[in-house]
C-alpha positions, 0 to 999 in steps of 0.5 A, a space after each residue: 584943794 586945802 581947807 576952804 580959804 585957809 593959807 598955810 606957810 612952811 618954813 624949811 631949813 634943809 640939813 637942820 642939824 648941820 646948819 646949827 653946827 655951822 652957827 658955832 663953826 662958821 669957818 666950815 661953811 661950804 666944806 663937805 660935812 657929814 652928820 652921823 646917826 646918833 650914838 647907840 644906833 647903826 653908824 651911818 650918814 644921817 645928813 650931809 651937805 650938798 658938797 658932800 653929796 657931790 662925792 656920792 655921800 648920801 643919808 644911810 651910807 655906812 660911815 666907814 665908806 665916807 673917807 673912800 668917797 671923800 677924804 676931805 669930808 668932816 664928820 661932825 658929832 651930833 648934838 640932839 639937845 642943842 638941836 632941840 633947843 634951837 628948834 624950840 626957839 624958832 617955834 617960839 619966834 614963829 609964834 609971833 606970826 601965827 599962834 597955830 605953829 607946828 614943828 613937823 620934823 627937825 627943820 620943818 614948821 608949818 603955820 596956819 595963816 588963816 583965811 582972807 586977804 594976807 599981805 603975803 610979801 610982808 608975811 614972808 619977810 617976817 617969817 624969814 627974819 625970824 630964823 637966822 640967815 646962817 640957817 638958809 631958811 626957805 619958805 612956801 606959801 600954799 592952800 595946803 600943807 603938802 603943797 606949802 612944803 613942796 613950795 618951800 623945797 623949791 625955794 632958794 635959800 632966803 626966799 619963798 615960793 607962793 602957790 595960789 589955789 588955781 595953780 596947785 595942780 599945775 605946780 605939783 604935776 612935775 614933782 617926783 613921786 618920792 616927795 609924797 609923805 607916805 611909806 617907802 614901801 608905797 613909794 616903791 610900789 608906785 615906781 615899779 608901776 612906772 609912776 615917776 611924777 605926781 601928774 602920773 599918779 593924779 592921771 589914774 582913776 581914784 577908785 582904782 588907786 584906792 582898790 589897789 593901794 588902800 587908804 594910804 594910796 588913796 591919800 597919796 592920790 589926793 595929795 597928787 591932785 592938790 586935795 589936802 585938808 590936813 590941819 596944823 597940829 600945834 604943840 601943847 603949850 605948857 604954862 608955868 606959874 611962879 610964886 614967891 614968899 619973902 620971910 620977914 626975918 631970917 628963918 631959924 626953925 623948921 616950923 617957920 620954914 614949913 609955914 612959909 612953904 605952905 603959904 607959898 603953895 597956897 599963893 601959887 594954887 590961888 592963881 587961875 592957871 592952876 
């Protein structure tokens, strides 16, 4: 299981960049939308809505092949700066629930809810309220980060899935092996051996998995069995110190301006934060 008694929450927004784009153009919601890779890289599909996926469009597909598969697909321009700004605002909002918030990747946040009894319905309601409903957020609550992430992926938009400690292994059993947070190379090696679900991997002897696949394989086996002690890694918080100085009269000389700046810097560095 996860760290003894610790509850982890995962907030997940699928197709994060596309959902943010829809905040500005809500009339496109429900249409087949495609987000290309950033400029300067190979022109492929970075993300697409389920409506586009139904036409065979998937991440990694060359962008030039999109019109043939879905002539009505709309290609939106990526905006990394806008995405980062929205993600930072969500992180600050989730900080109201727990000071230990980690943005693992775009659209995915983990929160350490601590130990002991927690009013989960109230926590879930608050988490989902802190993210715009237009982004269709989902949440997962579990003893470990990986299980919480799987629970969030299993949740319906605007809802949450709760997995308690004694339910983890049963809950993870049917999960596809491709959902493990390991390299694609290892996933392909597992699949070539006929391992399709986490229960297939968990049924193997741990020493045999470690001997054949090394530390990464050993880690994958542990996650498949529900053993996850991964800690939340919150972003380093930057403190800003602001100081001001008001001149008693309009400044007319360079010397007076320098004196004022000197006093301003002294005032700032007198603050405990510096």
